[in-house]
C-alpha positions in Angstrom: 0.0 0.0 0.0 1.2 3.5 -0.9 0.0 7.1 -0.6 -0.3 9.2 -3.7 -1.6 12.7 -4.3 -4.7 12.5 -6.5 -5.7 14.6 -9.4 -9.5 14.0 -10.0 -10.4 14.7 -13.7 -13.2 14.3 -16.2 -11.1 11.8 -18.1 -9.1 8.6 -17.6 -5.5 7.8 -18.1 -4.2 4.3 -18.7 -0.6 3.0 -18.4 1.6 4.3 -21.3 -0.8 7.0 -22.2 -0.1 10.8 -22.3 -2.1 13.5 -20.7 -1.6 17.2 -21.2 -2.9 19.4 -18.3 -3.1 23.1 -17.6 -2.8 23.6 -13.9 -3.9 26.7 -12.2 -5.4 25.8 -8.8 -2.9 26.4 -6.0 -3.3 22.9 -4.5 -2.3 21.3 -7.9 0.5 23.8 -8.6 1.9 22.9 -5.1 1.3 19.2 -5.9 3.3 19.4 -9.1 6.1 21.2 -7.4 6.2 18.5 -4.7 6.1 15.8 -7.3 9.0 17.2 -9.2 11.1 17.5 -6.0 10.2 13.9 -4.9 8.9 10.7 -6.4 7.4 12.5 -9.4 4.1 10.5 -9.2 0.5 11.5 -8.7 -2.7 9.6 -9.3 -5.2 10.3 -12.0 -8.7 9.3 -11.0 -11.9 10.0 -12.9 -14.7 11.9 -11.2 -17.8 10.0 -10.5 -19.6 12.9 -8.9 -18.6 16.6 -8.5 -16.2 18.7 -10.5 -12.5 19.3 -11.2 -12.7 22.6 -9.3 -14.1 22.0 -5.8 -15.4 18.8 -4.2 -15.3 15.5 -6.1 -16.1 11.9 -5.5 -13.9 9.6 -7.6 -14.0 6.1 -9.0 -11.9 3.5 -7.2 -9.5 2.7 -10.0 -6.9 5.0 -11.5 -3.4 5.3 -12.9 -0.3 6.8 -11.5 1.2 9.6 -13.7 4.8 10.8 -14.1 5.5 14.4 -15.2 7.6 14.1 -18.3 7.5 17.8 -19.4 6.3 21.1 -18.1 6.3 24.8 -19.0 5.0 28.0 -17.4 2.4 29.6 -19.6 1.1 33.1 -19.7 -1.1 34.2 -16.9 0.6 32.0 -14.3 -0.8 28.7 -15.8 1.4 25.7 -15.5 1.3 23.3 -18.5 2.4 19.7 -17.8 2.6 16.6 -19.8 2.1 13.4 -17.8 2.7 9.8 -18.8 0.6 7.0 -17.3 2.5 4.4 -15.4 1.0 1.8 -13.0 -2.7 1.1 -12.4 -4.0 1.2 -8.8 -7.1 0.6 -6.7 -8.0 3.4 -4.3 -8.5 2.0 -0.8 -9.1 5.3 1.1 -9.0 9.0 0.5 -8.4 12.0 2.7 -8.4 15.7 2.0 -5.5 17.9 3.0 -6.0 21.4 4.5 -5.3 23.0 1.1 -8.0 20.8 -0.6 -5.6 18.3 -2.2 -6.9 14.7 -2.2 -4.5 12.0 -1.1 -5.2 8.4 -1.6 -4.0 5.1 0.0 -3.6 2.9 -3.1 -3.0 -0.8 -3.8 -0.9 -1.3 -6.9 -2.4 -3.7 -9.4 -0.3 -6.4 -11.0 0.9 -5.5 -14.5 -0.5 -7.6 -17.3 1.7 -8.9 -20.1 0.4 -7.5 -23.3 -0.2 -9.8 -26.2 0.4 -9.0 -29.8 -2.5 -7.3 -31.5 -4.6 -10.0 -33.2 -5.1 -9.6 -37.0 -8.9 -9.2 -36.4 -8.2 -6.0 -34.6 -5.9 -4.4 -37.2 -8.8 -2.0 -38.1 -8.6 -0.6 -34.5 -4.9 0.0 -34.9 -5.5 1.8 -38.2 -8.2 4.0 -36.5 -5.8 4.8 -33.6 -3.1 5.8 -36.1 -5.5 8.3 -37.7 -6.4 9.6 -34.2 -2.8 10.1 -33.1 -1.6 11.8 -36.3 -2.9 15.4 -35.4 -1.9 15.1 -31.7 1.2 17.1 -31.0 1.9 15.4 -27.7 2.3 12.0 -29.5 4.8 13.3 -32.1 8.1 11.6 -31.5 6.4 8.8 -29.6 6.9 5.4 -31.2 3.3 4.1 -31.8 3.1 0.5 -30.7 0.4 -0.5 -33.1 1.1 -4.2 -32.7 0.7 -4.1 -28.9 -2.8 -5.0 -27.8 -2.7 -3.1 -24.5 -1.2 0.0 -26.1 -3.8 0.1 -28.8 -6.7 -0.5 -26.5 -5.4 1.9 -23.9 -5.0 4.8 -26.4 -8.4 4.2 -28.0 -10.1 4.2 -24.5 -8.4 7.5 -23.8 -8.9 9.2 -27.2 -12.3 8.1 -28.5 -15.3 10.3 -27.6 -16.9 7.9 -25.2 -18.9 8.5 -22.0 -16.7 8.8 -18.9 -18.4 5.8 -17.3 -17.5 3.7 -20.3 -13.9 5.0 -20.4 -13.7 4.1 -16.7 -15.0 0.6 -17.4 -12.4 0.1 -20.1 -9.7 1.2 -17.6 -10.9 -1.4 -15.1 -10.9 -4.1 -17.8 -7.6 -5.8 -16.9 -7.3 -8.1 -20.0 -6.0 -6.2 -23.0 -7.8 -8.6 -25.5 -11.1 -8.2 -23.6 -10.7 -4.4 -23.8 -10.1 -4.6 -27.6 -13.2 -6.9 -28.0 -15.3 -4.3 -26.2 -13.9 -1.5 -28.3 -14.5 -3.4 -31.5 -18.1 -4.1 -30.5 -18.7 -0.4 -29.6 -17.4 0.7 -33.0 -19.4 -1.8 -35.1 -22.0 -0.1 -37.3 -25.4 -0.9 -35.9 -27.5 -0.2 -39.0 -25.1 -1.3 -41.7 -24.8 2.3 -43.1 -21.4 3.3 -41.8 -18.1 2.0 -40.8 -16.2 1.9 -37.5 -13.9 4.7 -38.5 -16.5 7.1 -39.7 
């Protein structure tokens, strides 16, 4: 069991994913400073109820994030790029005097990622198109033959409801996650395609 500062958001982050954040609340600016001076890890957890500013109730599963780049923007905003690392289950949460949430977490065992099955090559092609315009993924070697990497990035990037994204995060088997994504993207009336 470990303690981790938490960043509740209206999104999910999976291991090996990237997340660009603009930080302005003092509690999170302080958290980033402490992370950079220490273990450089914080937890990204999706908000089940509440908002990013103020009180929030989060889901019980999230992903630790490492700050891989940062810059100070105009107006005192702090821009950070975080990379997803290990998945965790939140056991307990407390709130510090400055409003920062801190969680006691249990680290989940890493799963070995299988090679992307040929049947899911259309998902890899869709992901390749989604990644192309994203500046934060330029220079990142796309692992389009890795089932966990493809499923994780699609779960993060596709315009899905947050509850569904969270459910995909909690799906531990990379092939099961791909199966769920493929089923979601199948045309229902025969008039379109998964990529349209």
